[in-house]
Every structure is written in C-alpha cells, then in structure tokens.
LUMKE-212618 format. One line per 8 residues: number of its first residue (from 0); for each residue x, y, z of C-alpha. Coordinates in steps of 0.001 Angstrom, whole numbers, plus 500000, padded with zeros to 6 digits. Layout:
# LUMKE-212618
NUM	X/Y/Z | ...
END
This chain:
# LUMKE-212618
0	820833/422759/703444 | 821403/425203/700750 | 818785/426567/698071 | 818485/428454/695395 | 815196/430719/694674 | 814659/430892/690756 | 812827/434301/689444 | 814528/434980/686132
8	812175/437471/684876 | 811225/439054/688524 | 807724/438109/688536 | 806498/438244/692084 | 809539/439937/694026 | 806966/440168/697135 | 806843/436598/697244 | 810074/435883/696691
16	811508/438179/699336 | 808370/436667/701667 | 809507/432913/700754 | 813330/433393/701257 | 813428/435547/704506 | 810966/432541/706315 | 813304/429545/704796 | 816144/431702/706051
24	814275/431847/709590 | 814661/428487/709625 | 818044/427879/709254 | 818492/427537/705257 | 821140/429151/703350 | 819056/430643/700686 | 820087/432692/697717 | 817349/434137/695266
32	818555/434597/691511 | 816619/436837/689685 | 816530/439855/687596 | 816278/443744/688479 | 812517/444720/688805 | 811694/447630/686654 | 809037/449179/688176 | 809892/449749/691567
40	812394/448824/694252 | 812511/445692/695553 | 812520/444718/699592 | 815636/444937/701262 | 816645/441185/701658 | 816554/440266/705416 | 818807/436935/705984 | 819401/435800/702595
48	821377/436919/699536 | 819862/438646/696326 | 821899/438113/693046 | 820662/440140/689841 | 822047/437379/687727 | 819472/437172/684717 | 819004/439805/681876 | 821645/442336/682351
56	822560/443864/679079 | 820208/446336/677805 | 816639/446710/678289 | 813374/445668/678752 | 813304/444326/675289 | 811987/440654/675339 | 813902/438858/672334 | 817209/440397/673758
64	816285/439155/677222 | 815229/435095/675227 | 818769/435548/673498 | 820539/436048/677321 | 818365/433470/678851 | 819752/430403/677823 | 823145/431751/678788 | 822195/433127/681861
72	820427/430122/683110 | 823897/427663/682252 | 825719/430149/684577 | 823523/430149/687651 | 823505/426132/687149 | 826963/426379/687662 | 826948/428629/690751 | 824298/427005/692235
80	825776/423172/692419 | 825369/421998/696041 | 822031/423288/696356 | 818371/422892/695832 | 817450/424671/692900 | 813209/425799/693607 | 812412/427764/690604 | 809052/430263/690783
88	808978/431351/687349 | 810220/429593/683648 | 808989/431951/681205 | 810007/429918/678051 | 808895/426294/678891 | 809355/425012/675604 | 813115/425800/676577 | 813477/426059/679873
96	812496/422033/680068 | 815847/421372/678861 | 817690/424085/680357 | 816675/422839/684210 | 818508/419548/683225 | 821607/421325/683849 | 820402/421940/687520 | 821498/419861/690133
104	818456/417432/691613 | 816250/417685/693711 | 814232/420071/691370 | 811019/422182/692769 | 808900/424239/690638 | 805921/426673/692183 | 803366/426440/689981 | 801784/430008/690444
112	799633/429934/687672 | 798981/426229/687104 | 798549/426392/683301 | 799211/429403/680759 | 795926/431078/680481 | 794108/430482/677396 | 796840/427769/676385 | 796420/425868/673180
120	797835/422607/672726 | 801269/423124/671937 | 801679/425352/675380 | 800243/422761/677668 | 802544/420076/676441 | 805181/422497/676865 | 804621/422562/680449 | 802930/419386/681255
128	807013/418359/679642 | 808709/420553/682264 | 807006/419306/685334 | 808027/416372/684145 | 811674/417655/684735 | 810777/418391/688296 | 811129/416561/691635 | 808226/418085/693459
136	805567/420542/691619 | 804525/422929/694290 | 800508/424705/693928 | 798999/426508/696339 | 795586/425143/696345 | 793641/421746/696157 | 792150/423433/693398 | 795633/423462/691501
144	796577/419867/692822 | 793186/418332/691159 | 793657/420593/687581 | 797589/420082/687146 | 796736/416160/688059 | 793381/415841/686193 | 793748/417915/683707 | 798154/417670/682435
152	798164/414089/684052 | 801037/414908/686277 | 802218/412429/689042 | 800160/412932/691998 | 803389/412263/693904 | 805053/414837/692657 | 802203/417517/693192 | 802178/419027/697111
160	800416/421817/698205 | 801291/424773/699921 | 799546/427363/701021 | 800638/430885/699422 | 801315/433520/702808 | 800186/436526/703286 | 802175/439765/702873 | 801864/440651/706632
168	805401/442724/706145 | 802875/445399/703627 | 801001/445303/706578 | 803557/446560/709374 | 804229/449147/707322 | 802832/452743/707728 | 800862/454570/705679 | 804032/457165/705008
176	803166/457614/700887 | 799802/458720/700489 | 796619/457472/697799 | 797486/459052/694236 | 795148/462784/694435 | 794434/461426/690857 | 792041/459488/693388 | 790026/462134/694021
184	788499/463498/697362 | 787294/460269/699238 | 786575/461935/702527 | 782935/460578/703709 | 783047/458048/701023 | 782844/454194/701555 | 785473/452743/699305 | 785593/449530/697562
192	789262/448648/696106 | 790079/446946/692835 | 793766/446491/693458 | 797100/445381/691124 | 797387/444815/687069 | 794058/444918/685486 | 793824/442410/683046 | 791119/440973/681703
200	790283/437317/683686 | 790599/439360/686873 | 786678/440963/685449 | 786999/444778/686283 | 784238/445131/684107 | 781676/442490/686011 | 782726/444936/688851 | 781619/448059/686802
208	778458/446715/686029 | 777740/445413/690027 | 778512/448818/690692 | 776007/450811/688614 | 773234/448958/690829 | 774736/449954/694091 | 772465/452706/695532 | 774293/455530/697576
216	777536/457186/696928 | 780413/454808/697748 | 783448/454996/695340 | 785535/452204/693752 | 788983/452755/693572 | 790620/450891/690810 | 794426/451251/691402 | 796739/449024/689213
224	798388/449066/686110 | 796607/448886/683015 | 797803/445516/680856 | 794496/446069/678826 | 793369/449193/677617 | 791436/450850/679635 | 789381/453472/677537 | 786374/450706/676879
232	786136/450279/681121 | 786063/454796/681277 | 783379/454584/678548 | 781056/452250/680304 | 781604/453778/683551 | 780411/457316/681842 | 777696/455246/680457 | 776287/453983/683580
240	776893/457389/685244 | 779641/456617/687403 | 782060/458802/686523 | 782187/460847/690367 | 781894/456936/691944 | 784456/455286/689690 | 788069/456416/690401 | 791072/455270/688301
248	794790/455124/689406 | 796202/453595/686236 | 799731/452909/687212 | 802086/450686/689384 | 801911/451211/693180 | 804763/450291/694877 | 805394/448703/697946 | 805407/452136/700350
256	801852/453364/698465 | 800145/449738/699146 | 799187/450824/702864 | 797256/453889/701888 | 795128/452047/699687 | 794371/449162/701557 | 794054/450811/705390 | 791630/453559/703124
264	789344/450816/701785 | 786229/449400/703167 | 785688/446413/701317 | 788474/444714/698665 | 786957/443284/695236 | 788031/440339/693773 | 785420/439755/690690 | 788123/437075/689133
272	786588/434558/685920 | 789570/432188/686515 | 792624/432100/689193 | 794065/429598/691662 | 795527/432191/694320 | 796243/436113/693887 | 798882/438247/695879 | 796027/441026/696136
280	793703/438562/698096 | 797007/437880/700633 | 797377/441578/701108 | 794483/441911/702049 | 794296/439567/704646 | 797526/440640/705654 | 795345/443777/706312 | 792624/442124/707887
288	790339/443705/705030 | 786869/442210/704065 | 787281/440535/700743 | 784554/439836/697723 | 785710/437098/695537 | 784465/434683/692993 | 783806/431214/693901 | 786998/430235/692117
296	789913/428092/692841 | 792024/428691/696001 | 789512/431617/696652 | 786859/429050/697227 | 789103/426880/700148 | 790115/430691/701908 | 786297/431423/702163 | 785145/427916/702836
304	787791/426914/705187 | 788677/429691/707320 | 785352/431725/706704 | 787824/434637/705968 | 786627/435960/702546 | 782902/436374/700922 | 782089/434332/698156 | 779965/434823/695374
312	779183/433286/691576 | 781970/434533/688990 | 780480/436565/686074 | 777618/437809/687603 | 777241/441394/688546 | 774086/441029/690460 | 775463/438591/693047 | 778752/440821/693268
320	776331/443917/693790 | 774133/442128/696583 | 777560/441154/698632 | 779195/444697/697894 | 776110/446251/698945 | 775198/444088/701933 | 778894/444595/703814 | 778576/448238/702792
328	775731/448681/705080 | 776790/445245/707471 | 779087/447033/709795 | 778973/443984/712107 | 779584/441301/709287 | 782500/443819/708094 | 783920/443130/711394 | 783665/439091/711829
336	785312/438893/707922 | 787948/441207/709126 | 788864/439217/712148 | 788506/435884/710253 | 791087/437699/707765 | 793663/438178/710538 | 793208/434903/711813 | 793835/433281/708349
344	796706/435512/708054 | 798717/434861/710888 | 797406/431167/710736 | 797342/428913/707904 | 798590/431466/705525 | 801257/432777/707390 | 804718/432226/705902 | 806225/430838/708973
352	803882/428026/708231 | 804884/428017/704553 | 808346/427794/705460 | 807548/424748/707534 | 805838/422896/704833 | 808546/423839/702400 | 811437/422795/704112 | 810082/419459/705024
360	809103/419349/701111 | 813112/419737/700613 | 813955/417468/702986 | 812127/414554/701892 | 813250/415054/698596 | 816966/414549/700207 | 818990/411302/699616
END
C-alpha cells in the first residue's frame, strides 16, 4: 500500500516524521511531501522517503508561496497517483478544496486544529467544504469529533478518532545541548516549564498571574518562539515582582535542545484557553513529566481516561496556582503522575497504536 503524507507548509515536522516512520514500520510504502522547515533541521527519515516539493522558489514570503501553491499541488497530484493522499495541513482552504480534487481517492485529512481559530462564517464555510472533499477526516479526540459533527455539520461517518502519538523519539535522546544560558542559574530551584510557540490562546498570561500567587522560589521557565509581542508579559512580570522567578528563552527550541528543558522540568504547565491536543503535551508524556493542563478539548480525555495529567479550569489563575503549588510540594503525587504519563505514552498514545488505527482506516477506504 502506497501512502503520500502531505504537509505543504511544514507546520508539524515531528508529527509528520513519527506518523510516517510508524506507518513504514507496518510495511507501508510512505512518502512525505512537504517544504523546507526554516527554523531547524528535521528528523532523518527512517523507513520512508521525504520530498521537499513545495515552495522551492524564493524565501518565506507568503505571497510567493501562495503563487506557487497551486502548481506544486498539481505536480504532486500527478506524482502521487496510485497512492492514498493523507493531507496534514492545507493552508488555503478556499483554494485547496478545489486543488485536492486532482488527487485520486481515497483522500484523508487530519484536522489538527479542528476549526480555524477566531474564524468567521466565511472561513468556517471554507473549512466545511474542504472536509466534504475528503473520504475521511481524522481528529485526535472525541471532543474534536463532536465539534466537527455538531458545529460544522460534517457527516459523522467521515470523522474518525485516532489519538495523537507521544514524541518518544525526543525522550530517547540525551540532553547533549544545554538549556540556553539566558535562562540563568536554575540550580536549587524547582522548575515549572511552559514550552512551545507563544500565542494568546495558550494562556501564558494566566500562568504568570498564577505564579504571582505561588510562594517560594520556584522558577517559571518560558521557552519558545513568540508569535505575539512579549513586552506586555515582561511588564506584568515586573509588576508582580517576579523578575528573578520568570525566565524567558524567547526563540525556537530545536529537537536536540528539547531533552534538556524537559528533563530539568519538575512540572509542565499547559494553561491553554482552547485546543484539542498539543504536541507539547505529548512531549511531556514521553518524558514522563507531571502536567497541569486546562480542562478542555482532548486534554480532558487524557486526564480523565488515563489519569495522566492534572486538570484545572481554564482562565483561572487561582486554580492553576493551587494545582502547581500542590504538585511542587508533593513529590509522591508528582511520581504518580509521572508513572501514568509514561504508561499513556507507551500505550494508548504510542505511535504504534496510531499507525495501527491509521492503516485500518486506509484499508477500510480502499475498494
């Protein structure tokens, strides 16, 4: 069975790599069609082929990419004949709903974000029409399935829940690169880690407010590329008198650096306002880290079905501060969460399980 996994903008290289590697391990012939990831080197393909066939001319200009996108999609459609087309990201839904018709059936789309954030009626309709062009839509949680079916009216028969896999390939690596020195001296401090792109929906402002209520000298380590101005966050840190306790590493953290951050963390915080799932969560599970996360979307299922994370109400600094303080004081509770996290990462949220369910979906779509 041939499968072409398609991520034109290279939004999720770790996910793409793990899915392709796991499918290849099951004997499928897999090609990843994507573009160059401009922030860091990507994982070396193992058992599958990787082709950078999108946006090969010019730099990172969005206009130039938009001009190349239709031609690159048409070229790939010809190249991918005879294979299952599994789209991970389609960056221009209003256009892509027509472009995907060039690809042979069956066509599969993984709805990582479910719906465009802050989407108006026009974008919601474009997303719905794009889903209608697929033979199957993959979501990572039951909550995500309900949103597609109830909010967008997608045919329930099209929507399949396949859990996100944990990034155990990152946990298998040693911390060969240290934490950026800009984080300062962390010796003797308990560390709460906020990791990943800094965006409003991720609730870093809520976490800073919660940290202002935490006694002691625990450090909040914020590591990730800002996608919004962080000066207001820094000013709030100063107003709360937390300058020595909130440390920023405001840049992209590459895969070889990741182990140092997660191994040093005592607790990982995900105070998101909205989400279905998060690669940061599945990195933390792979490292066996205690996690405090908002009781929303797929996070709720990880916490309730597997007791692998501590859930708190979203947008509630007091509840978040209480949960963080309790975990930082209680080593036994942290150890219980750590063991549950590792069990979830190697079981229901393993890539072997995700690949098994994905292959079953493919075979069910074939004539």
